N, C-alpha and C positions, 0 to 999 in steps of 0.2 A: 505494500502501501503506500503509494506516494502522496505529498500534498499536492504538490506541482501537480498530477496528472489530475487532480479534481475539474469536473466539470458540472458548475448549478450546485454548489453545496449550500444545505439549507443551514443556518448560523443561528444559531439558538443561546438566547440569552437569558439568564432570571430579572423578571419583572422586580423594579423596585429598589434593585441592586446598582450601586454605582463603579463597584470595580468590575461588575461582570457585563454592565454597559460602555465599562472602558475597552473590554475587550473585544466588544464588537464592532468598537471603531476601529481595533486594529485588524481585526478580520475586514474590514471595510476598506482598510488601504491595501488587502493585497488583495483581495478580489473583486473590488470597486462595483459596480450594477452585475457580474457578471455570478453574484449569490444572490440567495434571499437572506432575510433576517428579521428575524421574528422571536418578540420579547413576550416568555411564557410563563407562569403561575409554579407549574412544577414540572418534572420529567413525565410524569402523565399526558399533561398536553400535547406532549410533539407526538404521540402515536397518531393524532389527527393531523399529521400532516404527513405528505406522499412525499421524499426523497431519498435519494440513490445514498449520497453520502451527507452525513452526519457532520458538524462541528457542537461539540457542545461545552459553551462556555458560563461555569459557573454552575450548570446542571444537572448535576451528577446526582442519577436517582436512586432507590433500592439495584441490591442487584434481580432481583425478579424481573424489573421494569426495564433494568442493562441487557437483559441475557432476554426481552422479547422484543427490540430496538435492533440488537444484535442480529436476531433473525430475522426482522425485517427490512434493512439496509444493508447495502455492498460494502460502504465502509463506515466508523464512526471511529472519532477523535473528542474525547472528555479532560476538558482541562478545568480542575477544580482546586480551592485549598479548604472548603470546610471540610472544618472537625470529624466529620459524621464518613467520609468518602474513605478512606485508608479504610474504615472498619469496613464497608459497605463491598469495595472492593479488593478485600482482601483474598487474593487465590485466582481471580480471575482473569479469565487469560481465554481470549477468544480472539483466532487469527485476521479478524477482519477490526480487530478494535484497539486504540491505543490509547492509554489511561496518562494522561501524567495532571499528577497528585503533587503538590508541597504546600505544609501548612506555613508557611514561614513566607511565602511571598504572594504576590498580588496576582491576581488571576489575569489582569492586561499585561501584566511583566511577563509571565508562564505562555502567551499568549505568541506576545510579539518574538518571544524567544524560538517558538514551535515554529514560528512560522516565518521571522528573518534570522534565523538564527548568526550570529556575527556580526550582526551589522547594530548600531549604537541607536534605542531608545525615543525619540520624541521626548519634550521634556515632559508632555501630556500625558507618556505612561508611566514617567517614571515619577513624574510629579502626586500624581493622582492615586498610583498604586500605592506609594508615600503617606499619603496621607489617609487611604483607608485602613492600612496595615494599623495607623496608630503611631506612625513612627513619629518623632520631632520633625519638622521640618524647618530649613531654612529663610531665610526674612525671602529671598528671592524668590524661593516657592511658595511661599505665606499669600507674595503680590500677586505672583501665576493665579493660584488656586481661588485667592479673592476674587481677581476681571473673571475666572471662568464662570460663577455667578451669576455674571451677566450676557452668560451667551446659553442660547435655548439649545435644551436636551432633546438634540435630534445628533443620529449619525453623521451627516451633512455639513451640519453645524460645527460638531466637536472635530470631523476630519481636517476640516478648513484649519483650526489651532492646530490640528497635528502637523501639517504641513506646511507651518507658517516659516519664513524663513526668518535669520539675525537681526534684523532691524525686523522684524513685526515683530519677535519675541520679547525684543527691548521695549518697544510700546506697550505690550499689553504685559509685562510685569507694571510699566512705571504709572501705564491706568489704574491696575491693580495696588499699587500702593496708593494712589491717591483716595481711594476707595478705602482701604484703612484707615486710614488719617483718620477720616469723614465719622467714621462711625466706631471706632476707639470709644471715644471714650462712654457710646452708649453700654459698648462689649463687659466694657469695666463696671458699668454698675448691676451687667445684666452678673456677671462674676461674685458680685460682692452680695448680692441676693441669694446667691445656695443656702443652703440649709444643711445643717448636719446630719443625716443619720444612718441606716446600715439597709442593704437587699441582702437578705437571704443571710442575715449574720454578716456579713461581708461592709465593713466599713466606705460609707460613701458621702460622697457631699453632690445632692441634687439641686437642680436649677431648670425651670420652666423657661427655654428659648426656641428660635427658628430653628429648623432641621439644617440650614442651611451652614447651622455658625455650630451645628452639636459638635464634631468635631476638634474644633479648637478652642469652646470651650471647657469640652471635656476634660482631654489631653492637659488644659490648663490649671482645672480644677484636681484632675489626679498627680498629678505636677507639685500640686501646692501643699496638700491635705496627704500625701502619700496614700492616697486608698484609689476607691474607684468613683470616676466622673462621670456620673450620670444625667442626661439633658435629656426632657419628656414637652412633649408636644401632641396636641392633638390634631389629628390627621381626618377627622371626618365627625359627625355628629355624635356615635358612641364608640368612637377610638381613640386610642392615645400610642403612639411610638414611642418607645427607650430607647438612648444608643447609649452603650455606655465602654469608657475609653479607661483604659490602667495604663498603666507600667512596671514592668519588672520589677520583682518575681509576683504581681497582682494578674492573675489571669481573668478572663473575660468569656472563653469561649463555652466552659462546662455551666456557666452561670446561662449564656442567652439559649441553649440547648435543653436546660431543665426548661426555660418559659417561650416551647416552641419555636423559639428566635434562629438564627444560625450567626457565627461570628468566627474571627480566626486570634492570636490571642491576647491578641490588646486592644481590638474595638470588636464591636458586633452591636447587632439591636434585636427588640422585641416587640411586638405588638400583646397591647393590652385593652381589656372592654374598659369604658371610660368610668366604670362602676367600681373597678380592680384599684384607681388614681389615690384614694386616702390609704389606703394598704401601702402604695409606693410609697408614699411621704413620711405614715408617719413610723416607715421601719418594719412591717409589718409582714411585710409581702413573703410568701414561698412559695418555692414550687408545688407544693401542696393544695396549692390555690386553684393552679391548672384544673385539678381531680374536683374540687371542690365544685368549680364552674363548669365541668366536662369539657376536655380535652378538644373535643370537636365543635364548641360553641366557646372556647377561650377566645377568638378573636369574630366572635358572631354580633351581631349588634339583639342579639335577643339577652346575651349573656349581660349586656349593663344595660337592660333596656327599664332598669329601676333608679340607675344613675343619681345619685344627686348632685343639685348644683354645684357646677366647680368653675365656672365662670369669673368669680373671684381669685381662684387660683391660678390663672392662665393668664401669661403675659401675652398680650397682642401689640401691645405699645410695647417700647422696651423700660419708659418710666416706671409704668407699673411694679407696684411692691408682692413679692413672693411671701404667703406667709409662714410665721417660722414654726417650726417644729422642733419644741425644748423636749426630746427623750435622750436617754441616752444611750450613746455609739458601745452595738458590741461588737464583739472581737470572735472569730473564729466562720464556723459554715453553720449555719440550720435550714429546713426542711420545715420542721411543724410550727 
């Protein structure tokens, strides 16, 4: 199986995952409009598409799902960094399947290395990959990522960023630096409103903030407090996204999986029904809450139908202050 011989591959990336989307941009650089690009919620959804060659970016399903795909297609390449992937794919060997897994690297960087071996990756791939892994980024990278927030989240728009020349890159970084300067005071205000709590018994600093700032704010919280940086934000009438960031030796991948989410060693996220937010803020949220709601309903509107009014806790404007939660910080890992 040679990737250069592929004709019309179907490129599937995980919906809602920036790292997986970045990998799809890399594939777009390689295949241009000769491939089809589809955002999918899970691996099972891929079976609805007919394709001879599959490139799955961050979409590593269960072993049974991969067995089905191996039978239905001519060739399958999986690039993933989900901590579940090594367990699911252990011992999986099919002549028409290639599995590329590394939980310590970004999906975008692995995809670039796979498709453009020996070629230096563009700044977009390097910078976004570092951010998604929760690594500390330089001032130049931070400015670049800030400017990226103004770019439409489409393959074509990000492709133009990936292909910028040196002069365009310099102007892009300068734009981002100006954006950072304009919002720095607001960001500091948000950091100052973080509350000390815990998540499943692990010490944490928690704040309500826009998701586009979640990684940088979470990392700042983790570095300042030497514990978990937790950012939450409502993503719908009854749903909340929780983003975790940590620094060594604290890892977040196991926590994210426990709450039906996903992540790498130092960066990850999961969803909550709105009704579970008070437990998050009070330091009472545990993996056992997933069972209490029912795993199938954990992310559903039904699970949060009786949610209290949390509007006072949500920072729709940077100036609002978040309620202080005065609780002792627990040490260790708890499930009950």
